[in-house]
C-alpha positions, 0 to 999 in steps of 0.5 A: 554108536559105532563112530562115537566108540571109534573117537572115544577110543582114538581119545583115551589113547591119545590121552595115554599117548598111545599112536594109532590110526582110525582104521585099526581101531575100526578093525579091532572093534569090528573083531572084538565085537565078534565075542559075546563077552564084549558085545555092543549094547546101545543103552548100556554104558558098561558095556561101552566102558568095557569094549573101550578097555578091552580094545585100548589094552590090546593098543597098549603095547605096540610091540606085541606080536598079536597086535602086528599080525592084526596090522599085518592083515589090516594092510593086507586087506586095504593094500592087496590087489590082484594083478588085473585090478593093479593093471586096470587102476593103472590104466585108468589113471594113465587115461585119467590124466590124459583125458582132457587133451584127448577130449580137447582133440576130439571135439575140435570139429573146424580148422580155419588155418595152418596154424590150428592145423599145427596146434592141433598136430602137437597135441596129437604127438604130445597124447601119443607120446604120453600114452605110449609110455616111450620117453618124455614129451618134454625131451626135444629128441624124443618129440622130434622122434615122434613127430617124424614117425607119425608123419610117415603114417599120418600127414598135417593135412590129413586132420582136415578129414579127421576133424569131420569124423564122429567123436568115437571114431576119433578116439579110435583112431588116436589109439590106433595112430598111437599104437602104431607109431609106438610099434615103429618107434620100438622097431627102429630101436631095435634097428638101432635108428632111434629109441634112445630115450626108450628103457630096455624093458626086457632087460630091467625087467628080468633083473627086477624080477631076480633081486625081488625073488631073491629078496623075498626068498631071503626074507622067507628064509629067515621067517622059515628059521623061526618058524621051524623052531616054534613048531619043534618047541610046541610039537615038543611039549605035547608029543608025550601025549600022543605016545600012548594011544590009550590016553584019555582025553581027560588026562590029556587036557589035565596035563596039557593045562599045566603047560604054560606057553611063554607069552613071547612064544605063544603069541609069536605065531604072527610069523606064519602069518608073515610067512603066508603073506610073504609066500603069496608075494612070492608066487605073484613075483613067480607068476610075473617072471613067467609072464615076462618070459612069454612077453620077451619071447613074443617080443623077439619073434615079433621082431624077427617076422617084422625084419624078414617083412621089411627086408630088401623091400622098399614099398610094403603094403600097410595091411602087411605092417600096421597089425604087426607093429600094433601088436609089437606095441601091444606085447611092449605095454604088457612088459609096461604092466609088469613093471607096475606089478613089480613096483606094487610087489615091492612097495607092499613088501617094504611097508610090511617089512617096516612094519614088523621092524618097528612093532616086533620085539628082538627074538628070544632065542634063550626061551627056545633053548630052554624049551626045545628039548635036547637031541630033538632036530628042528625040522623043516615042514618038508621034512615032517611031511616026509617023516609021516607019509605012508602013515595013513589015517585009519580011525577018526571016530564018526568022520568021514575019510577021504584019501588022494587016491580014491577022491576025485579032484582031492586037490581041490578040497578047502582044508579048515584051518589053512591046512594046519593040524586041527587037534593040534591047533586045540591042544596047542592053544593056538599051536600052528603045525602043518598037517599032511592032507595025503594021509586022508582028510576028515569030513565033519558037518561039512568041514574038511580037517587034516591033521600032522598024524595019525594019533592026532586024527585019532584023538579028534575023532573021539569027540570032534564037536569037542574040539570043533567048539574049543577051537571056535571059543579060542578063535573069537578070543584071539581075533588075530586068527579070524582073518588068518582062517577066513573064520568072519562069517563063521564067528560072526553066526555064533557071536551071540552064544557065550557057550556052544553046544552040539545043537547050537553048532550050525555053521555055514557050509559052502559048496560048489554045486551044478545042476542041469535044468531039462528044457522041456520034460513033458509034452506040450499040451495046449488044447486052445489053438488060439493060445498066445504065449506073448502078453505083448501080442494081447496088447497089441490086439487089444490097441488095435480092436480099441482103434477100430472101435474109434473109427466111423465108417463114412464110405467104403474103407481100404486097407491103408485107410481103415486104422486111422484114427484122429488124435489129439495130443497137448504138448507142454514144452519144458521150461525153467521156472522159479518159485519163492519159497514162504518164510516163517516170521513173528511180530509184536502187534500193537495194542488198538484202544477204541473210544466213543467220543459224546458218550455222556450226552450231547445236544446233537446225534454225533456220538462216534467211535474213536480209536488210537494205537497204544504207541500214540499216548506214550508221550503223554 
C-alpha cells in the first residue's frame, strides 16, 4: 500500500510539473502519517486521497522554507556519517579495488622461472604503491622509487620462500612490507632524497582546515544574523505577556491568538535548523583540526627519532628501524584519513548550501523592520544568556527544579526541544528561543525542560500538561520539527490519539541505569553430595553406562579394553543427482465408435466387436 501511494504521489507531482524525488515523498509520507488526521486506512479511498492531497500541497511550493527544512533533514539523515564510519568506508573501498591483485599475489604458490618471479614482484610493487597512497604507479619515477625501496628490504629471490607461506601469512607480510616501504619513502622525502611525487599533506591539511573553518564560520555568521533578528521579533511580539506575572493564561492565549506571524517569518525557523547542521560541521572541522595538529606533532617527533637513529651509522638492526618506519606510515595514513574527512565535510556543506540557495526565497528585511519594535536591540544568544544570568527559577508549579551548583552531572541532562524554551515554543507558535539552563531546569513526567526566563517557567508550571499537549500537537501538525527535536518515537506513540489528555500522555522515558548484581547472596546449601550442575557431565556418564551395557564379557577385561564395543556405520557419500519435474498438459481424447458385427443373425457363430475412431469416418 505504501509503495502504491508513493507512486500515485509521484505521478500527481509529475503531471503538475513538480520535480520531486522518491526519497522526499517517502520521507513526507512517513512523517505525515504520524498525524491522526491523515492516518492511512487500507480500504478507505477517501483517506488515501486526503493524504495524497496534503503531501502534494506541501510539495507544491518548492521555495517554502518548511519544505527546505525537511529536505535538509533528509539529506543530513542520508549522507551525514561519523568520522569513524567515513574512514572505515574509505579504507574498505580502497582495499576492495586492490583485492583482485592482492588475491592473485597470495594465491600464487609456485614459481617456475625468472620471468614469473619478475611478474609477481611487479604486482607486489603496484599493490604497495596503491595501498600506501604515495603516488601513482603509472608514473615512472614513482615506480622506480618504490622498486628501489622494496629491493632494500625484500629481494626478488625471497619470493621462492614467500609463495610457500600460508594465505594469511602472505597477506600479513604484504601489508607489513607496504608500511615499511611507505615509511622509508617518507623518511627519504624528509631527507630530500626522493619522494617528489608525495604530496605535502601537513601543509595542505593546515590550509584546508583554516579555509573550511573560515567558510563555515562566515556562513554561520550570516545565518545567525537572520536568526537573531527573528528571535528578537518573536520576543518583542510576546514579551508583553511576561510583563505582569499575574496575567492569567486565558488572557495570555486570547491575546497571543490575535497575533498572526507572517508565513515567511513564521516558517523562517528553518534558519535555526541550518544553524544546527552548520554548527555540527564546524564542530567536526575543529575536531579534525585538533587531530591534524596531534598527527603533525607525532610526525615531527618520529622523524627526529629516526634521524637520531640513522645518524653516523652505516648498519642498523632492522628491529630498531622497521617499527619506526611502520609507525611513520601509520601517522601518514592518519593524515590521509583527515583528507577524506575534510573532503566529506566540504562536499556536505556545498550540497546544503546549494539546496538552500535553490529553494529559499530572498530574505524579506522590510517585514522585519516593521515588526521589530523601535529602540530595541537585536541580541545575540550569548548576550541574551548574560541578561538572564543570576535570575534563577524559583517557582515552576509542581515541577521539580534542578540547579547546576547542586546537581551532579548537570551538563549531561538531556533537555527537551534541544534546549530551547518550552513555553516560548508553545506560546510563540513554534518560536525557537534559546533557554538558559543555568537558571534551573524543570523536570515533569520524566522529561527535563529549560526556559528563557523565570516568568516563562512560572507560566509553564501552572499547567505543564497543557503546554506539553500543545507542543506535541504543534509538532505533529508541523512535521519539520519532528526530526529537529528527535521526537519521532514520542509522536509515533500518540499517532492514534486525536485529542491528548493527561491520562493518555505516557511518553517513552529513557534513563541510563547501572545495576550491580551480587554473585552469591546466599550461602550454598547442596544436601546431595553427588549433585552435578553440568548437564554435559550427566550425558557423558549416561553414554558411558550405555556402552558398558552393550559390552559382552568373554574374558578378563583390562582398563584399556572394557569400554570398547562394536559399532556399524553406513556412510552415504554426497552425490549430484538430477530430477525431472512433472509438467501439466492437456489434450482432446478421440471418440471411440464400437459396433457388433453380425448382430442381425448369421448362420455361423461369428459375431464379433468392431471398434473405430471417429476421425476414420470423417471422409465418408
